[in-house]
C-alpha positions in Angstrom: 82.7 -22.5 -17.0 82.9 -25.7 -15.2 79.7 -25.0 -13.3 77.8 -24.3 -16.5 79.0 -27.5 -18.0 77.9 -29.4 -15.0 74.5 -27.7 -15.1 74.1 -28.6 -18.8 75.1 -32.3 -18.1 72.6 -32.6 -15.3 69.0 -33.3 -16.5 66.4 -30.9 -15.3 63.8 -32.3 -12.9 60.1 -31.8 -13.6 57.6 -31.8 -10.8 55.7 -34.9 -10.3 52.4 -35.1 -12.1 49.4 -34.8 -9.7 46.7 -37.3 -9.7 43.2 -35.9 -10.4 41.3 -35.3 -7.1 44.3 -35.6 -4.9 45.2 -32.6 -2.7 48.6 -31.6 -1.7 47.3 -30.6 1.8 44.0 -30.7 3.5 42.3 -27.3 3.0 39.9 -26.1 5.7 38.3 -23.6 3.4 35.2 -24.9 1.6 35.3 -22.7 -1.5 31.8 -23.7 -2.7 30.3 -22.4 0.6 32.4 -19.2 0.3 31.2 -18.7 -3.2 27.5 -19.1 -2.1 28.0 -16.7 0.8 29.6 -14.2 -1.5 26.8 -14.5 -4.0 24.2 -14.0 -1.3 26.1 -10.8 0.0 26.2 -9.4 -3.5 22.5 -10.1 -4.0 21.7 -8.3 -0.8 24.0 -5.4 -1.8 22.1 -5.0 -5.1 18.7 -5.3 -3.4 19.8 -2.6 -0.9 21.0 -0.3 -3.8 17.4 -0.5 -5.2 15.8 0.2 -1.9 16.5 3.8 -1.5 15.3 4.8 -5.0 12.2 2.7 -4.4 11.4 4.6 -1.2 12.0 7.9 -3.0 9.6 6.8 -5.8 6.9 6.0 -3.2 7.4 9.3 -1.5 7.2 11.1 -4.8 4.0 9.3 -5.7 2.4 10.3 -2.3 3.5 13.9 -2.8 2.2 14.1 -6.2 -1.2 12.6 -5.2 -1.4 15.2 -2.3 -0.4 18.0 -4.7 -3.2 16.9 -7.2 -5.8 17.0 -4.4 -4.6 20.5 -3.3 -4.6 21.6 -6.9 -8.2 20.5 -7.4 -9.3 22.2 -4.2 -7.6 25.5 -5.2 -9.2 25.2 -8.7 -12.6 24.8 -7.1 -12.0 27.9 -4.9 -10.7 29.9 -7.8 -13.9 29.1 -9.8 -16.0 30.3 -6.8 -14.0 33.5 -6.5 -14.2 34.1 -10.2 -18.0 33.7 -10.0 -18.1 36.2 -7.1 -16.1 38.7 -9.0 -18.3 38.3 -12.1 -21.5 38.8 -10.0 -20.1 41.8 -8.0 -21.0 44.2 -10.8 -24.7 43.4 -10.5 -26.8 46.2 -8.9 -28.5 43.9 -6.4 -25.1 42.7 -5.1 -23.7 46.2 -4.9 -26.8 47.4 -3.0 -26.7 44.5 -0.5 -23.0 45.1 0.2 -23.6 48.8 0.7 -26.4 48.1 3.2 -24.2 45.7 5.2 -21.7 48.5 5.5 -24.4 50.9 6.8 -24.8 53.0 3.6 -28.1 54.4 2.4 -29.4 55.0 -1.1 -29.8 58.5 -2.5 -33.0 60.1 -1.4 -33.7 57.8 1.6 -34.2 59.2 5.0 -31.7 57.9 7.7 -33.0 56.7 11.0 -30.8 56.2 14.1 -32.3 54.0 16.8 -30.8 54.2 20.3 -31.4 51.7 23.2 -31.9 48.6 21.1 -30.4 45.4 22.3 -29.3 42.8 19.9 
């Protein structure tokens, strides 16, 4: 109990008040520069995170453009083939195709020529 009585009798010391602008020790770290460097690094990280999606968007745009060109070419070819199928039923087209294959019409006399050079 004697020690607690002494502690109660002794006034508590408060730390000395600091003067505004006074430093307790000279700091070598310039916090304003550290803050600016950290901000620049964060900005670069954010810009880098947008870089890959932007590249993917550009590649997708190019692929879409190429696919559109190929689609229109195939559509044009499809129309040509469709016209060829529609006209294949005409008698003149059937006769021309048969003649190319070496067929003859009913009632015609076949001739075979030997010794001709092309």
